Residue frames as a rotation matrix with the C-alpha (Angstrom) as fourth column:
UNK 1
-0.570 0.799 0.189 25.47
-0.809 -0.507 -0.298 26.25
-0.142 -0.323 0.936 26.05
UNK 2
-0.724 0.377 0.578 22.83
0.112 0.891 -0.440 23.68
-0.681 -0.254 -0.687 26.83
UNK 3
-0.827 0.393 0.402 20.25
0.468 0.086 0.879 22.84
0.311 0.915 -0.255 24.16
UNK 4
0.151 0.929 -0.337 17.27
0.986 -0.117 0.120 24.04
0.072 -0.350 -0.934 26.33
UNK 5
0.075 -0.173 -0.982 18.96
0.418 -0.888 0.189 27.32
-0.905 -0.425 0.006 27.05
UNK 6
-0.897 -0.437 -0.067 19.83
0.112 -0.371 0.922 27.80
-0.427 0.820 0.382 23.42
UNK 7
-0.467 0.818 0.337 16.24
0.818 0.255 0.516 26.91
0.336 0.516 -0.788 22.50
UNK 8
0.323 0.601 -0.731 14.93
0.853 -0.519 -0.050 29.53
-0.409 -0.607 -0.681 24.95
UNK 9
-0.206 -0.547 -0.811 17.35
0.179 -0.836 0.518 32.20
-0.962 -0.039 0.271 23.70
UNK 10
-0.982 -0.184 0.029 16.76
0.046 -0.091 0.995 31.58
-0.181 0.979 0.098 20.01
UNK 11
-0.389 0.903 -0.182 12.91
-0.694 -0.417 -0.586 31.35
-0.605 -0.102 0.790 20.47
UNK 12
-0.004 0.449 -0.893 12.27
-0.844 0.477 0.243 28.02
0.536 0.755 0.378 18.76
UNK 13
0.493 0.277 0.824 11.24
-0.692 0.700 0.179 24.55
-0.527 -0.658 0.537 19.86
UNK 14
-0.709 -0.654 -0.262 13.38
-0.702 0.621 0.348 21.49
-0.065 0.431 -0.900 19.10
UNK 15
0.251 0.838 -0.484 11.14
-0.878 0.408 0.252 18.84
0.408 0.362 0.838 17.54
UNK 16
0.219 -0.173 0.960 10.86
-0.548 0.793 0.268 15.33
-0.808 -0.584 0.079 18.90
UNK 17
-0.677 -0.672 0.300 12.12
-0.148 0.524 0.839 12.43
-0.721 0.524 -0.454 16.79
UNK 18
-0.183 0.657 0.732 8.84
0.831 0.501 -0.242 11.80
-0.525 0.564 -0.637 14.96
UNK 19
0.739 0.486 -0.467 8.29
0.233 -0.835 -0.499 15.43
-0.632 0.260 -0.730 14.23
UNK 20
0.030 -0.860 -0.510 11.84
-0.569 -0.434 0.699 15.77
-0.822 0.269 -0.502 12.94
UNK 21
-0.691 -0.226 0.687 11.41
0.298 0.777 0.555 12.77
-0.659 0.588 -0.469 10.67
UNK 22
0.339 0.856 0.391 8.16
0.823 -0.068 -0.565 14.09
-0.457 0.513 -0.727 9.28
UNK 23
0.717 -0.126 -0.686 9.77
-0.249 -0.965 -0.083 17.51
-0.651 0.230 -0.723 8.64
UNK 24
-0.289 -0.954 -0.079 12.89
-0.456 0.065 0.888 15.86
-0.842 0.293 -0.454 7.13
UNK 25
-0.534 0.149 0.832 11.08
0.652 0.699 0.293 13.58
-0.538 0.699 -0.471 4.79
UNK 26
0.621 0.784 0.003 8.73
0.620 -0.489 -0.614 16.48
-0.480 0.383 -0.789 3.77
UNK 27
0.510 -0.515 -0.689 11.71
-0.485 -0.833 0.264 18.71
-0.710 0.200 -0.675 3.02
UNK 28
-0.567 -0.735 0.373 13.51
-0.110 0.515 0.850 15.93
-0.817 0.441 -0.373 1.19
UNK 29
-0.167 0.613 0.772 10.48
0.867 0.465 -0.181 15.12
-0.470 0.639 -0.609 -0.97
UNK 30
0.809 0.459 -0.367 9.88
0.266 -0.843 -0.468 18.84
-0.524 0.281 -0.804 -1.61
UNK 31
0.143 -0.822 -0.552 13.42
-0.528 -0.535 0.660 19.41
-0.837 0.197 -0.510 -2.64
UNK 32
-0.630 -0.357 0.689 13.37
0.251 0.746 0.617 16.43
-0.735 0.562 -0.381 -5.03
UNK 33
-0.057 0.687 0.724 10.29
0.994 0.107 -0.023 17.80
-0.093 0.719 -0.689 -6.87
UNK 34
-0.824 -0.384 0.417 11.08
0.437 -0.899 0.035 21.52
0.361 0.211 0.908 -6.40
UNK 35
0.226 0.939 0.260 8.11
0.356 -0.328 0.875 22.19
0.907 -0.105 -0.408 -4.22
UNK 36
-0.379 -0.291 0.878 7.95
-0.682 -0.554 -0.478 24.14
0.625 -0.780 0.011 -1.00
UNK 37
-0.996 0.012 -0.087 7.27
0.067 0.743 -0.666 22.04
0.057 -0.669 -0.741 2.16
UNK 38
-0.426 0.904 -0.011 3.72
-0.396 -0.198 -0.897 23.41
-0.813 -0.378 0.443 2.27
UNK 39
0.082 0.397 -0.914 3.14
-0.996 0.067 -0.060 22.47
0.037 0.916 0.400 -1.38
UNK 40
-0.693 -0.407 -0.595 4.54
-0.417 0.899 -0.130 18.99
0.588 0.158 -0.794 -0.71
UNK 41
-0.908 0.400 0.127 2.25
0.049 0.402 -0.914 18.48
-0.416 -0.824 -0.385 2.21
UNK 42
-0.094 0.865 -0.492 -0.69
-0.722 -0.400 -0.564 19.69
-0.685 0.302 0.663 0.10
UNK 43
-0.270 -0.100 -0.958 0.31
-0.855 0.482 0.191 17.27
0.443 0.870 -0.215 -2.64
UNK 44
-0.976 -0.185 -0.116 0.25
-0.100 0.850 -0.516 14.44
0.195 -0.492 -0.848 -0.06
UNK 45
-0.579 0.815 0.026 -3.18
-0.133 -0.063 -0.989 15.48
-0.805 -0.576 0.145 1.15
UNK 46
0.002 0.584 -0.811 -4.53
-0.941 -0.274 -0.199 15.79
-0.339 0.764 0.549 -2.38
UNK 47
-0.608 -0.288 -0.740 -3.23
-0.575 0.803 0.160 12.29
0.548 0.522 -0.654 -3.24
UNK 48
-0.960 0.278 -0.039 -5.04
0.225 0.677 -0.701 10.76
-0.168 -0.681 -0.712 -0.27
UNK 49
-0.296 0.883 -0.364 -8.20
-0.402 -0.461 -0.791 12.77
-0.866 -0.088 0.492 -1.13
UNK 50
-0.212 0.116 -0.970 -8.00
-0.971 0.084 0.222 11.44
0.107 0.990 0.095 -4.68
UNK 51
-0.828 -0.208 -0.521 -7.58
-0.197 0.977 -0.076 7.86
0.525 0.040 -0.850 -3.51
UNK 52
0.042 0.979 0.198 -10.48
-0.585 -0.137 0.800 8.25
0.810 -0.149 0.567 -1.13
UNK 53
0.481 0.016 -0.876 -9.03
0.504 0.813 0.292 6.03
0.717 -0.582 0.383 1.61
UNK 54
0.933 -0.173 0.316 -7.93
-0.349 -0.652 0.673 7.29
0.089 -0.738 -0.669 5.03
UNK 55
-0.026 -0.998 -0.058 -4.28
-0.750 0.058 -0.659 7.11
0.661 0.026 -0.750 5.99
UNK 56
0.975 0.184 0.125 -3.25
-0.220 0.710 0.669 3.93
0.034 -0.680 0.732 7.81
UNK 57
0.191 -0.950 0.246 0.04
-0.941 -0.106 0.321 2.80
-0.279 -0.292 -0.915 9.30
UNK 58
0.476 -0.064 -0.877 1.56
-0.508 0.794 -0.334 -0.20
0.718 0.604 0.346 7.58
UNK 59
0.501 -0.346 0.794 2.62
-0.611 0.509 0.607 -3.12
-0.614 -0.788 0.044 9.67
UNK 60
0.145 -0.582 -0.800 5.57
-0.861 0.324 -0.392 -5.09
0.487 0.746 -0.454 8.19
UNK 61
0.877 0.050 0.478 5.88
-0.279 0.863 0.422 -8.84
-0.392 -0.503 0.770 8.80
UNK 62
0.150 -0.915 0.374 9.06
-0.101 0.362 0.927 -11.01
-0.984 -0.177 -0.038 8.48
UNK 63
0.183 -0.063 0.981 8.49
0.859 0.496 -0.128 -11.74
-0.478 0.866 0.145 4.74
UNK 64
-0.858 -0.499 -0.122 8.66
0.410 -0.808 0.423 -7.98
-0.310 0.313 0.898 4.05
UNK 65
-0.279 0.848 0.450 4.93
0.646 -0.181 0.742 -7.57
0.711 0.498 -0.497 3.23
UNK 66
-0.991 0.083 -0.105 3.38
0.013 -0.719 -0.695 -4.47
-0.133 -0.690 0.711 4.63
UNK 67
-0.412 0.909 0.063 -0.33
0.591 0.214 0.778 -4.26
0.694 0.358 -0.625 5.49
UNK 68
-0.956 0.285 -0.065 -2.90
-0.096 -0.517 -0.851 -2.19
-0.276 -0.807 0.521 7.22
UNK 69
-0.400 0.897 0.187 -6.59
0.916 0.383 0.123 -2.65
0.039 0.220 -0.975 7.51
UNK 70
-0.885 0.215 0.414 -8.48
-0.105 -0.957 0.271 0.45
0.454 0.197 0.869 6.34
UNK 71
-0.044 0.830 0.556 -11.61
-0.999 -0.029 -0.036 -1.29
-0.014 -0.556 0.831 7.60
UNK 72
-0.914 -0.236 0.331 -12.07
-0.295 0.945 -0.139 -4.78
-0.280 -0.225 -0.933 8.91
UNK 73
-0.498 0.756 -0.424 -14.76
-0.455 0.188 0.870 -6.80
0.738 0.627 0.250 7.27
UNK 74
-0.297 0.498 0.815 -17.64
-0.878 0.193 -0.438 -8.53
-0.375 -0.845 0.380 9.18
UNK 75
0.632 0.545 -0.551 -18.02
-0.740 0.636 -0.218 -11.49
0.232 0.546 0.805 6.82
UNK 76
0.926 -0.319 0.203 -16.22
0.225 0.897 0.381 -14.83
-0.304 -0.307 0.902 6.59
UNK 77
0.048 -0.989 -0.143 -12.44
-0.330 -0.151 0.932 -15.18
-0.943 0.002 -0.333 6.21
UNK 78
0.213 -0.125 -0.969 -11.00
-0.975 0.039 -0.219 -15.86
0.065 0.991 -0.114 2.72
UNK 79
0.693 0.066 0.718 -11.25
-0.306 0.929 0.209 -19.61
-0.653 -0.365 0.663 2.48
UNK 80
-0.322 -0.946 0.028 -8.24
-0.487 0.191 0.852 -21.47
-0.812 0.260 -0.523 1.06
UNK 81
-0.864 -0.199 0.462 -8.57
0.228 0.663 0.713 -22.49
-0.449 0.721 -0.528 -2.53
UNK 82
0.121 0.984 0.129 -11.89
0.808 -0.023 -0.588 -20.93
-0.576 0.176 -0.798 -3.04
UNK 83
-0.391 -0.089 0.916 -12.79
0.744 -0.617 0.258 -18.27
0.542 0.782 0.308 -5.66
UNK 84
-0.107 0.286 -0.952 -13.13
0.754 -0.601 -0.265 -14.82
-0.648 -0.746 -0.151 -4.18
UNK 85
0.406 0.188 0.895 -14.15
0.759 -0.615 -0.215 -11.45
0.510 0.766 -0.392 -5.70
UNK 86
-0.022 -0.453 -0.891 -11.97
0.762 -0.585 0.278 -8.37
-0.647 -0.673 0.358 -4.94
UNK 87
0.905 0.059 0.421 -11.97
0.310 -0.767 -0.561 -4.87
0.290 0.638 -0.713 -6.21
UNK 88
0.275 -0.874 -0.401 -8.45
0.756 -0.062 0.651 -3.43
-0.594 -0.482 0.644 -6.25
UNK 89
0.963 -0.269 -0.010 -6.26
-0.218 -0.757 -0.616 -0.59
0.158 0.596 -0.787 -7.36
UNK 90
0.570 -0.822 -0.002 -2.62
0.760 0.526 0.381 -1.46
-0.312 -0.218 0.925 -8.03
UNK 91
0.948 -0.315 0.033 0.09
-0.293 -0.912 -0.289 1.16
0.121 0.264 -0.957 -7.96
UNK 92
0.183 -0.964 -0.193 3.84
0.535 0.262 -0.803 1.36
0.825 0.044 0.564 -8.03
UNK 93
-0.051 -0.274 -0.960 5.64
0.995 -0.097 -0.025 2.66
-0.086 -0.957 0.277 -4.89
UNK 94
-0.939 -0.337 -0.069 5.64
0.331 -0.940 0.079 6.18
-0.092 0.051 0.994 -6.38
UNK 95
-0.408 0.880 -0.241 1.79
-0.095 -0.304 -0.948 6.16
-0.908 -0.364 0.208 -6.52
UNK 96
-0.607 0.127 -0.784 1.41
-0.793 -0.152 0.590 5.54
-0.044 0.980 0.193 -10.30
UNK 97
0.220 0.732 0.645 -1.64
-0.508 0.650 -0.564 3.45
-0.833 -0.204 0.515 -10.92
UNK 98
-0.733 -0.496 -0.466 -0.99
-0.652 0.317 0.689 0.53
-0.194 0.809 -0.555 -13.35
UNK 99
-0.725 0.538 -0.430 -4.15
0.160 0.738 0.655 -1.49
0.670 0.407 -0.621 -12.95
UNK 100
-0.822 0.492 0.288 -7.57
-0.480 -0.324 -0.815 -1.29
-0.308 -0.808 0.503 -11.39
UNK 101
-0.769 0.601 0.220 -10.66
0.633 0.763 0.129 -3.40
-0.091 0.239 -0.967 -11.34
UNK 102
-0.081 0.721 -0.688 -12.72
0.388 -0.613 -0.688 -0.30
-0.918 -0.323 -0.230 -10.81
UNK 103
-0.484 -0.208 -0.850 -11.74
-0.618 -0.607 0.500 0.92
-0.620 0.767 0.166 -14.25
UNK 104
-0.969 0.109 -0.223 -13.09
-0.075 0.727 0.682 -2.33
0.237 0.678 -0.696 -15.73
UNK 105
-0.285 0.920 0.268 -16.33
-0.871 -0.366 0.327 -1.94
0.399 -0.140 0.906 -13.74
UNK 106
0.749 0.557 -0.359 -16.28
-0.345 0.790 0.507 -5.33
0.566 -0.255 0.784 -12.22
UNK 107
0.489 -0.617 0.616 -14.34
-0.739 0.082 0.669 -7.04
-0.463 -0.782 -0.416 -9.36
UNK 108
-0.221 -0.647 -0.730 -11.58
-0.832 0.515 -0.205 -9.58
0.509 0.562 -0.652 -10.11
UNK 109
0.856 0.424 0.294 -12.33
-0.514 0.749 0.417 -13.24
-0.044 -0.509 0.860 -9.32
UNK 110
-0.032 -0.953 -0.301 -9.34
-0.729 0.228 -0.645 -15.15
0.683 0.199 -0.703 -8.10
UNK 111
0.736 0.176 -0.654 -8.48
0.215 0.855 0.472 -18.37
0.642 -0.488 0.591 -6.32
UNK 112
0.390 -0.507 0.769 -6.80
-0.696 -0.709 -0.115 -17.56
0.604 -0.490 -0.629 -3.07
UNK 113
0.468 -0.261 0.844 -4.24
-0.788 0.308 0.533 -19.31
-0.399 -0.915 -0.061 -0.79
UNK 114
0.672 -0.193 0.715 -2.97
0.237 0.971 0.040 -21.87
-0.702 0.143 0.698 -3.27
UNK 115
-0.317 -0.947 -0.048 -0.30
0.254 -0.134 0.958 -20.00
-0.914 0.292 0.283 -5.32
UNK 116
0.102 0.382 0.919 -2.49
0.979 0.123 -0.160 -18.85
-0.174 0.916 -0.361 -8.23
UNK 117
0.915 0.075 0.396 -1.77
0.157 -0.971 -0.180 -15.15
0.371 0.227 -0.901 -7.63
UNK 118
-0.021 -0.968 0.250 1.47
-0.145 -0.244 -0.959 -13.42
0.989 -0.056 -0.136 -6.56
UNK 119
-0.294 -0.189 -0.937 2.65
0.697 0.628 -0.345 -14.45
0.654 -0.755 -0.053 -3.16
UNK 120
-0.996 -0.093 -0.013 2.12
0.081 -0.776 -0.626 -10.93
0.048 -0.624 0.780 -1.63
UNK 121
-0.376 0.926 0.022 -1.58
-0.772 -0.326 0.546 -11.06
0.513 0.189 0.837 -2.56
UNK 122
0.058 0.352 -0.934 -1.96
0.197 0.913 0.356 -14.58
0.979 -0.205 -0.016 -1.20
UNK 123
-0.534 -0.414 -0.737 -0.39
0.775 0.110 -0.623 -13.64
0.339 -0.904 0.262 2.09
UNK 124
-0.984 0.139 0.110 -2.14
-0.164 -0.948 -0.274 -10.26
0.066 -0.287 0.956 2.26
UNK 125
-0.216 0.971 -0.099 -5.60
-0.800 -0.118 0.588 -11.66
0.560 0.206 0.803 1.63
UNK 126
0.369 0.346 -0.862 -5.56
0.054 0.918 0.392 -15.32
0.928 -0.191 0.320 2.88
UNK 127
0.783 -0.134 0.607 -3.23
-0.616 -0.302 0.728 -14.45
0.086 -0.944 -0.319 5.78
UNK 128
0.830 -0.500 -0.246 -0.27
0.520 0.854 0.017 -16.14
0.202 -0.142 0.969 7.32
UNK 129
-0.121 -0.991 -0.052 3.09
0.886 -0.085 -0.455 -15.27
0.447 -0.101 0.889 8.86
UNK 130
-0.708 -0.156 -0.688 1.68
0.589 -0.668 -0.455 -12.55
-0.389 -0.727 0.565 11.03
UNK 131
-0.855 0.502 -0.128 -1.00
-0.494 -0.716 0.494 -11.25
0.156 0.486 0.860 8.63
UNK 132
-0.475 0.748 0.463 -4.57
-0.040 0.507 -0.861 -12.03
-0.879 -0.428 -0.211 9.68
UNK 133
-0.662 0.283 0.694 -6.89
0.744 0.364 0.561 -13.22
-0.094 0.887 -0.452 6.95
UNK 134
-0.888 0.461 -0.006 -9.19
-0.449 -0.863 0.231 -10.67
0.101 0.207 0.973 5.34
UNK 135
-0.522 0.825 0.216 -12.90
0.491 0.498 -0.715 -10.94
-0.698 -0.267 -0.665 5.93
UNK 136
-0.314 0.503 0.805 -15.60
0.874 -0.178 0.452 -10.19
0.371 0.846 -0.384 3.38
UNK 137
0.791 0.583 0.187 -16.36
0.523 -0.802 0.287 -6.45
0.317 -0.130 -0.939 3.43
UNK 138
0.468 -0.700 -0.540 -12.80
0.491 -0.302 0.817 -5.62
-0.735 -0.647 0.202 4.54
UNK 139
0.911 -0.345 0.227 -10.46
0.024 -0.504 -0.863 -3.09
0.412 0.791 -0.451 2.90
UNK 140
0.610 -0.783 -0.125 -6.73
0.440 0.204 0.874 -3.53
-0.659 -0.588 0.469 3.20
UNK 141
0.758 -0.558 -0.338 -3.66
-0.648 -0.590 -0.481 -1.73
0.069 0.584 -0.809 1.88
UNK 142
0.783 -0.554 0.282 -0.79
0.425 0.809 0.407 -4.01
-0.453 -0.199 0.869 0.91
UNK 143
0.514 -0.774 -0.370 2.87
-0.832 -0.555 0.005 -2.98
-0.209 0.305 -0.929 0.30
UNK 144
0.931 -0.053 0.361 4.34
0.108 0.985 -0.134 -5.83
-0.348 0.164 0.923 -1.70
UNK 145
0.044 -0.962 -0.270 8.17
-0.585 -0.244 0.774 -6.08
-0.810 0.124 -0.573 -2.14
UNK 146
0.088 -0.065 -0.994 9.37
-0.991 0.098 -0.094 -7.39
0.104 0.993 -0.056 -5.50
UNK 147
-0.860 -0.474 -0.190 10.33
-0.456 0.880 -0.134 -10.78
0.231 -0.028 -0.973 -4.14
UNK 148
-0.608 0.742 0.283 6.60
0.205 0.491 -0.847 -11.34
-0.767 -0.457 -0.450 -3.16
UNK 149
0.302 0.706 -0.640 5.42
-0.477 -0.470 -0.743 -9.84
-0.825 0.530 0.195 -6.43
UNK 150
0.989 0.117 -0.093 7.05
-0.133 0.406 -0.904 -10.58
-0.068 0.906 0.417 -9.85
UNK 151
0.490 -0.868 0.080 10.67
0.524 0.367 0.768 -10.54
-0.696 -0.335 0.635 -8.83
UNK 152
-0.333 -0.777 -0.535 13.40
0.045 -0.580 0.814 -9.43
-0.942 0.246 0.228 -11.33
UNK 153
-0.758 0.063 0.649 11.42
0.642 0.248 0.726 -10.19
-0.115 0.967 -0.229 -14.44
UNK 154
-0.854 0.498 -0.149 9.10
-0.517 -0.845 0.136 -7.67
-0.058 0.193 0.979 -16.06
UNK 155
-0.685 0.680 0.261 5.42
0.576 0.725 -0.377 -8.64
-0.446 -0.108 -0.889 -15.96
UNK 156
0.285 0.865 -0.413 2.12
0.212 -0.477 -0.853 -7.56
-0.935 0.156 -0.319 -17.58
UNK 157
-0.645 -0.684 -0.340 3.70
-0.233 -0.247 0.940 -7.96
-0.728 0.686 0.000 -21.01
UNK 158
0.443 0.779 0.443 1.57
0.335 0.315 -0.888 -7.64
-0.832 0.542 -0.122 -24.11
UNK 159
0.910 -0.097 0.403 3.08
0.388 -0.146 -0.910 -7.49
0.147 0.985 -0.095 -27.64
UNK 160
0.073 -0.989 0.130 6.50
0.724 -0.037 -0.689 -6.92
0.686 0.145 0.713 -26.21
UNK 161
-0.226 -0.056 0.973 5.53
-0.349 -0.927 -0.135 -4.03
0.909 -0.370 0.190 -23.95
UNK 162
-0.205 0.163 -0.965 5.61
0.791 0.608 -0.066 -4.68
0.576 -0.777 -0.254 -20.21
UNK 163
0.312 0.479 0.820 3.79
-0.034 -0.857 0.514 -2.47
0.949 -0.189 -0.251 -17.78
UNK 164
0.975 -0.082 0.206 5.44
-0.205 0.014 0.979 -3.76
-0.083 -0.997 -0.003 -14.64
UNK 165
0.286 -0.942 -0.175 9.25
-0.693 -0.078 -0.716 -3.45
0.661 0.327 -0.675 -14.56
UNK 166
0.246 -0.317 -0.916 11.41
0.477 0.862 -0.170 -6.06
0.844 -0.395 0.364 -12.88
UNK 167
-0.611 -0.500 -0.613 12.13
0.734 -0.070 -0.675 -5.63
0.295 -0.863 0.410 -9.14
UNK 168
-0.456 0.484 0.747 9.04
-0.192 -0.873 0.449 -3.41
0.869 0.061 0.491 -8.75
UNK 169
-0.905 0.319 -0.281 7.51
0.347 0.172 -0.922 -2.88
-0.246 -0.932 -0.267 -5.33
UNK 170
-0.597 0.764 0.243 3.79
0.202 -0.150 0.968 -2.80
0.776 0.627 -0.065 -5.64
UNK 171
-0.938 0.340 0.060 1.04
-0.169 -0.301 -0.938 -1.25
-0.301 -0.891 0.340 -3.54
UNK 172
-0.615 0.782 -0.098 -2.50
0.335 0.372 0.866 -2.67
0.714 0.500 -0.490 -3.61
UNK 173
-0.703 0.605 0.373 -5.67
-0.680 -0.418 -0.603 -1.29
-0.209 -0.678 0.705 -2.19
UNK 174
-0.864 0.337 -0.375 -7.92
0.160 0.888 0.430 -4.36
0.478 0.312 -0.821 -1.80
UNK 175
-0.355 0.878 0.323 -11.73
-0.932 -0.304 -0.196 -4.46
-0.074 -0.370 0.926 -1.23
UNK 176
-0.996 -0.010 0.088 -12.81
-0.010 1.000 0.011 -8.00
-0.088 0.011 -0.996 -0.36
UNK 177
-0.494 0.851 -0.177 -16.27
-0.795 -0.360 0.488 -7.96
0.352 0.381 0.855 -2.06
UNK 178
0.331 0.715 0.615 -17.23
-0.851 0.508 -0.132 -11.56
-0.407 -0.480 0.777 -1.42
UNK 179
-0.475 -0.380 0.794 -17.03
-0.059 0.914 0.402 -15.25
-0.878 0.144 -0.456 -2.28
UNK 180
-0.767 0.159 -0.622 -17.74
-0.633 -0.023 0.774 -16.35
0.109 0.987 0.118 -5.88
UNK 181
0.043 0.888 0.459 -21.20
-0.734 0.339 -0.589 -17.79
-0.678 -0.311 0.666 -6.14
UNK 182
-0.840 -0.479 0.254 -21.04
-0.244 0.752 0.612 -21.27
-0.484 0.452 -0.749 -7.68
């Protein structure tokens, strides 16, 4: 029996590839955390509502860095070697927040494009290898694989406790606030 005939007889629609993947991933995620598919979808919606950022599709470049512009800024590009101010929220791949400048109430000042921060942040903010530079006022999501973050060694260690395990993939939500005033 042909698929379309079977589809008509059984009274259901066969999904296209994207729909099937969405359903499959939703069912897999739901089964892993013992939620129904509707509850899993609601959880995903609640997560994004909590984060306050719209969904965006990540673009992955050859280095493995994933990025998407939530909103493109209208100011100057991040200048190499200069101090810039960014607000950020840093998460593990599972969504667990491990650091945020918002919690401290002030943006982070960092020197960009010269290796003073992890390579994924340098590439994701300053640009390069297929990633456009961020502009002041822009918001970008970065998916940073471990080899562009801290690698196999744990990081963020204080008094023997490390809050970033080795080989961790990190997700950053970056808001390029501006250049540091000298």
